[in-house]
C-alpha positions in Angstrom: 15.1 2.9 -7.2 16.5 -0.7 -9.4 12.7 -1.4 -10.1 10.9 -4.2 -11.6 7.2 -2.6 -10.1 8.3 1.4 -9.7 8.5 3.4 -12.9 9.2 6.6 -14.3 6.8 8.8 -16.3 9.2 8.5 -19.5 8.8 4.4 -19.0 5.3 5.2 -19.1 5.3 6.9 -22.3 7.6 4.2 -23.8 5.3 2.1 -22.4 1.8 3.0 -24.1 3.8 2.2 -27.4 4.3 -1.3 -27.1 1.7 -2.4 -23.9 -1.8 -2.7 -23.4 -2.1 -1.0 -20.3 -4.6 -0.1 -18.0 -3.4 3.3 -16.3 -5.6 3.7 -12.6 -5.5 7.1 -10.9 -6.9 6.7 -7.1 -6.9 9.7 -6.2 -10.6 11.8 -5.1 -12.9 11.9 -7.9 -12.7 15.7 -7.9 -8.5 16.0 -8.5 -9.2 12.9 -11.5 -11.5 15.8 -13.4 -8.9 18.2 -12.5 -6.1 16.7 -14.5 -4.7 13.4 -15.5 -2.1 11.5 -17.0 -4.3 10.9 -20.6 -6.5 7.9 -20.8 -5.8 7.0 -17.6 -9.1 6.2 -15.4 -10.2 7.1 -11.5 -10.3 4.0 -9.4 -10.3 5.9 -5.8 -11.9 2.8 -3.6 -8.4 1.3 -3.9 -7.6 3.8 -1.0 -11.4 4.2 1.2 -12.4 0.5 1.3 -11.7 -1.4 4.7 -10.8 -4.3 4.7 -11.6 -7.3 7.9 -10.1 -10.1 8.2 -13.1 -12.8 8.8 -13.5 -15.2 5.9 -17.0 -12.9 5.0 -14.7 -10.0 4.8 -12.8 -11.1 2.4 -14.6 -12.8 0.4 -16.6 -9.8 0.4 -13.6 -7.8 -0.5 -12.7 -10.1 -3.3 -15.7 -9.9 -5.0 -15.9 -5.7 -5.0 -12.4 -5.4 -6.0 -13.0 -8.3 -9.2 -15.6 -6.6 -10.6 -14.3 -3.0 -9.7 -11.1 -3.7 -11.2 -13.3 -5.8 -14.6 -15.3 -2.9 -14.8 -12.2 -1.0 -15.6 -10.7 -3.3 -17.7 -8.4 -5.4 -16.5 -8.5 -8.6 -18.2 -4.7 -10.3 -17.8 -3.7 -9.3 -20.7 -3.0 -5.1 -19.7 -0.2 -4.1 -17.2 -1.9 -2.0 -14.2 -0.1 1.2 -13.5 -0.8 3.1 -10.5 -0.8 6.0 -9.2 -1.5 8.4 -6.7 -0.7 12.5 -6.4 3.0 12.2 -4.4 3.9 9.1 -2.8 3.2 10.3 1.1 0.3 12.6 0.0 -2.0 9.8 -0.7 -0.7 7.9 2.3 0.5 5.4 -0.2 -3.0 4.6 -2.0 -0.7 3.6 -5.2 0.8 0.8 -3.4 -2.2 -0.1 -2.1 -4.0 -1.1 -5.4 -0.5 -2.4 -6.0 -1.1 -4.6 -3.3 -4.1 -5.4 -3.4 -3.2 -6.2 -7.4 -0.9 -8.3 -5.8 -3.0 -10.8 -3.9 -4.9 -11.1 -6.0 -2.5 -12.7 -8.6 -2.9 -10.1 -11.7 0.3 -10.8 -13.6 1.6 -7.6 -14.8 1.3 -4.7 -12.0 3.4 -1.1 -12.1 3.3 1.8 -10.1 4.3 5.2 -11.7 7.5 6.5 -9.0 6.6 9.9 -7.4 3.0 9.9 -8.8 1.4 12.2 -10.4 4.2 15.2 -9.2 6.7 13.2 -10.9 5.1 13.9 -14.4 4.4 16.7 -13.9 7.6 17.8 -12.9 9.0 15.9 -16.1 6.6 18.1 -18.4 4.0 15.2 -19.8 0.3 16.5 -20.3 -2.2 15.9 -18.8 -6.4 15.5 -19.6 -9.6 16.5 -18.2 -11.0 13.6 -20.5 -12.5 10.4 -18.5 -12.3 7.3 -21.3 -14.4 4.5 -20.9 -13.2 1.8 -20.7 -13.8 -2.2 -21.9 -15.3 -3.8 -19.4 -13.0 -6.9 -19.0 -13.3 -10.5 -16.5 -10.9 -10.1 -14.2 -8.5 -12.8 -13.6 -8.5 -14.1 -9.7 -5.4 -16.2 -8.9 -5.3 -15.9 -5.2 -2.6 -17.8 -3.0 -4.2 -17.8 0.4 -1.1 -16.7 2.9 0.8 -16.0 0.0 1.0 -12.0 1.3 -2.3 -11.3 3.3 -2.4 -12.7 6.9 -5.5 -12.6 9.0 -5.7 -11.2 12.3 -5.5 -14.9 13.3 -2.7 -15.8 12.1 -1.1 -12.1 13.7 -2.6 -12.9 17.3 -0.2 -16.4 16.8 2.3 -14.4 15.9 2.8 -12.6 19.0 4.9 -13.9 21.1 6.6 -15.1 18.2 10.4 -13.4 18.3 10.9 -14.9 14.4 7.9 -12.7 13.2 8.8 -8.4 13.1 5.5 -7.7 13.7 6.5 -4.1 11.7 4.2 -0.7 13.4 4.9 1.6 10.1 2.2 4.3 11.6 2.9 7.3 12.3 4.3 8.6 15.4 1.2 9.8 17.2 -0.5 6.9 16.5 2.4 4.3 17.6 2.8 6.0 21.4 -1.0 6.0 21.9 -1.8 9.7 21.3 -4.3 8.9 18.1 -5.9 5.7 17.1 -5.9 6.8 13.2 -5.5 9.6 10.6 -8.6 10.3 10.4 -8.5 11.2 13.8 -7.8 10.9 17.7 -10.6 8.7 18.6 -11.9 7.3 15.0 -11.2 3.5 16.0 -12.2 3.1 20.4 -8.8 1.4 21.4 -5.6 3.7 20.6 -1.9 1.6 21.3 0.2 -1.0 19.2 0.1 -4.5 18.9 2.7 -6.3 21.6 5.3 -7.1 21.0 5.2 -4.7 17.5 8.7 -3.1 16.4 8.2 0.8 14.7 9.7 2.1 12.0 7.4 5.0 10.1 6.8 5.1 6.7 8.4 8.0 5.4 11.8 6.4 6.6 11.9 5.1 3.1 11.7 7.8 1.4 13.6 10.3 1.2 12.7 14.3 -0.7 13.2 14.7 -4.8 12.6 18.4 -7.1 9.6 16.1 -7.7 8.2 14.9 -4.9 8.9 12.0 -2.3 10.7 8.8 -3.8 11.5 5.5 -2.6 15.0 5.5 -0.9 17.7 3.3 -3.1 17.7 -0.5 -1.7 21.0 -0.2 0.0 19.2 3.0 2.0 16.0 1.0 2.8 18.0 -1.6 3.7 20.5 0.6 5.9 17.5 2.0 7.3 15.8 -1.4 8.3 19.1 -2.5 10.5 17.9 0.5 12.6 15.7 -1.9 14.0 17.4 -5.1 13.6 15.5 -6.1 9.9 17.1 -7.9 7.3 16.6 -8.9 4.3 16.3 -12.4 6.0 13.6 -11.3 8.7 10.3 -12.8 8.7 8.0 -9.6 8.4 4.6 -9.4 9.7 3.3 -5.5 8.2 0.6 -2.7 9.8 0.0 0.3 9.4 -4.1 1.6 10.5 -6.3 0.3 6.8 -2.7 -1.0 4.8 -2.1 2.0 2.8 1.3 3.0 4.4 2.4 -0.4 4.5 1.6 -1.4 0.8 3.8 1.3 0.2 6.4 0.4 2.9 5.8 -3.5 1.6 6.7 -2.5 -2.2 10.0 0.0 -0.3 11.1 -4.0 1.1 10.4 -6.1 -2.1 12.4 -3.4 -4.8 14.9 -3.9 -2.1 15.5 -7.6 -1.7 13.5 -8.1 1.7 12.0 -12.0 0.8 9.6 -13.0 3.4 7.0 -9.7 4.2 3.3 -10.6 4.2 0.5 -7.6 5.5 -2.2 -7.7 7.9 -4.1 -5.5 5.5 -6.7 -5.1 8.1 -4.2 -4.1 10.5 -5.7 -1.3 13.6 -8.9 -0.1 11.9 -9.8 -4.4 13.0 -8.0 -5.4 15.6 -8.7 -1.7 17.8 -12.3 -2.4 17.4 -12.5 -6.6 18.7 -11.8 -6.2 21.8 -10.9 -10.0 22.2 -7.4 -9.3 21.0 -4.8 -7.5 23.2 -2.9 -4.6 22.7 -0.3 -2.7 24.5 -2.2 0.9 24.8 -1.3 4.0 26.8 1.7 6.9 26.4 4.4 4.7 25.3 6.6 5.0 27.8 10.5 6.2 25.3 13.6 5.5 27.0 15.8 8.5 27.9 
């Protein structure tokens, strides 16, 4: 991958020597306690928090994460480096952190490509010591609508063929046999956004000795063309809660896609509002 945001383990080691960093482990606390990158802090809420796109919901999310990111020491002077176990085992949770920080306007963000799997494969050391970060005031610089859209914007775009509504969920969610990764009936409705295009998020990654890695920009652009999407397309991403879509968002941005935004509330929010339309029932696939 032509990396702007993505870094490999050696680059992270080198960066530690020259740049103030806050390394953020997005895994669950038990996995973190068993062994993490030395100096990393644990912030699981990056993955678990369920957002809504009402004004009140966005205000609540902003306040929560401004406090959380400040608590772990992000003042704007440090580079935030996020990682998960591997790029697929955490449903893109490190990328979800990247997307949140991008939305909040944080100036310097990196993601460890391949996560802890790549770190271990490179023979790097682990630690079981939890650091005590120095709290800071987290700088907010949100440009509304720059990368994050709400359900009302999605609703307006449903019948607009100039906007690709890109569903990157797993196949059982797309065809309508399950509502979420947390079980078939986790939300009250199963289905898809009307007029959505589907590309399962796994398709932008490929195997490596260290675990799944993003495909090269050329390969990502080729995969996207198979569903009629180009670097100049206007793309609205969604998944279940913005994690897998964040994984896709990063892959697309690293591959030169110019107009990508995300409906962060995604299916978890949309399916619970019965005033919003869906395509439901098992999708009839072409023979």
